N, C-alpha and C positions, 0 to 999 in steps of 0.2 A: 878548675879539675884538681891542681893540686890541691889546695885547700883545704878544698872536699871531703879527698881521700887520702886527705891529713885531719879531717875531723870525725871519721870512720874509722881513724886507727886507733887515733884518741882513746876514742869512747868503747872501740873491741874493746880495749890491752883495758883498760878502767872495771869495763865488766866482767871478763877475764880479773882482775883483779880482787872487786867484789865477790865475784863466787869464793875465791878460795881463803877470802876473810873470815865468810858469813860459815865454810868446813869449819877451819883455822876456834873460830866462835860457836856452836855450838857442838863443839867436839868437848868444851873445856871442862870438866868432871864439876862442875857445878849446875850443870842442865845432867847427869847424871840419874836417869830411873833409879830413885830409889823407895820412891814414897807412889801409893797406888792407893783411892777408896775407892768404895766395891757397893753400891744399892741395889741387892740382891731377892728374891721372896727368898723363903727361910726352906728350899724344900730343894734350897740349890747350894753346894759346899764348897764357902768361897775362897780354897786354899783348891780349888780343881780350874779357878775361875784363870787363872795367871801362868799354870801350867800345860791350860786349852789354847787357850790366845796368842801360843808365841810371842807375848812379850820379854825380852833380856832386861832382867836385872840386871843392871848397872853401867848400860849401853845409853847413849847420851836420849833423851824423852824427843830427838826431833830426826833417829834414827826410826822408829817405833814403824813395823808398818800396822797401822791402822784400822784398816780399812778391811783386812784380811784376819785380823784379827776378832774387830765385826759380824763378816760370814760365819766365821768356827763360832763366835761365842748364837748366833744364830741357829745350830745346829744344838747347840743341844735343848733335849723334853723342859719342856715349860714355860721356857720363850719363848717371846712373840715381835723383841723393838729391842734392841741393843745399841748404847748412846757412849763415843766412848769423845776423852776430851785429854784435849794434853793443859797444865798448867805449870804456868814456868815457877822455882825453878827446872821442879827435877821430880812431879809429881804429875800423876795421871787417875784420870777419876774415872769408873769405869757404872754401867748406870744399864742394871733390865731388866724389864717390866716382864712379865710375866705372862704368860698364856691362856689364856678362860679356858675351863674348859665348858664342850659343850652339851656334849655325850658320855654315857660309859656304853666300854665294846666289851664284849668277854671274850679274853685272849683265852692265853692258859690260865690266866688269870681277871678279876674288874682293871678293869684300867679305866683313867680318862681320855678323852678325845678331844684333841683339839678344834678350830676356827680352821689351825695352815699342816690339818689332817697327824698330827702326834701324837703315839700316844704314851700319855704320862704314870709314875703310879698318883694314890686319889687317898692317900692316909690324910686318916680328920677329916675326910671334902662331907661338907653335908648337907652341900643342895642332893634334892630329890630329881633325876633325869634319867629321860627313856636309857632305854641298852637294844644298844645291836649284837643280838647275833648270828647260829650263821660263816658262824669269820674261821677259818683254820687254825686254832687254837695258839697264833707263839707272838711274840711283839714285835717283830722284825715279820711285817704280811706281805705278801705277792702280792704281783699287779693286776689276780683278781680282788685279796686282798683291802689292795687300797681305791679301784675301782667300787668298790661297796664301800667305803669309806666315803669317798664323792660322794654316791648316791644316799646316800644318810644323812648326809649335810646338809644336800641340798633339800630334801624332801625333807626334814623337820623344815629349816629355813619359810619353805616353800609356805608349808602349815599352818606359820608364827602366819603369816601374812594376809592366807586365804583364810584359819579361823583358829585363832588364842586360847576358847575352850576348846577346839580337839587338839593343840600342842598341848595346851597342862594333860591332858585325859592319856597321852600317849607314854605306853610303860615298853610297849616291844619294837622294833626294826628285825627284822627274822630274814632273813638271805637265802632263800634254797638256790638249788643246785640249777632248777631251769630257770632259773633268770626271772622268779619270779618271786614276790614279797609278799610279805606278812605286816598287814600292819595291825597289831594291839590295844584295845583301848578301854582304861580303868571307869566307873565301878567296871562290876559284869561278864567281863572279858572278850569287849564285842571282836571277831576278826574282822582285818578289811585282803584281802586278795588282790593283788595289780601286780602290775607284769613296770616293772623298773626304765624298758626302753614307755613308759607311757604314765608316768608319773603324773605327772602337773599337769593333762588330763581329768586323770580318776583322781585325786583329791581337789580337786575342782568339785567333780563331781558329789563328791562326800562334805563336802564345806554345806555345797547349799540341804540335800538330804537333813546335813545333821541342822543348818536354818529352819528347815519344815520341818526337824522334830522327829524325822521316819526314822534318822540312826538305832535311838535310843539306848538300853543299858547292855543289850547284851541277842545277838546276832552271829552271820557268818556275810558277809558278802564279800563276792566274785569281781569287780571290777576291770578282767582278763581281756571277758571281748567284750561284742560292739551294745551290746547291749548288760546292761547289771540280774544276777541271779542273786534274789534271798531267802538264805535258811536261814532261819528262825530256832533260835532253842539251843546251836550252839557255840 
């Protein structure tokens, strides 16, 4: 019994000694964080990344809170994924992947809406995408606007699954205060009115109409009730 206790004490002391030795080694100036390698989209200022991340130049790379830094950088508009790695002896590598713009959103100006519900600037963006309207007109949406953005992404993704033709024709998703939504399609300006709570069923019926050639290029389709009302020439 005494031998086992003695062996345990020796192991414990060795562990404590090893822990302090590790701390002493990692605090050597050789491991001081002095170099950073950043790979990020052109739209993001490199200098702002270090300031935002709370990584501390001059401190040991082993004492940097990489997990917290990654979570902070994920909050930057336009960033979808973050990877941070230590590189011995004194470097940290930061890789930011850009968030893909799924739709445009009309707030106080035209913005890009990403799949992670971030509104970002779209300077130099060449792709033509449907526009979300009926928002409050601010870059910091309230709860209702965030809900509308969620519905817009869900409807667009559902439409792409049901009918690529309709998804390509979609030009505008307009939210009314009543909870109803107008979908406007090109060419011709076909307008479809649906309730956002029942959008899946409405889009499914809409895809069938398009497949049968009934939708056409003009007209108004009211799908908010149990049966559809069609008004041509609007």
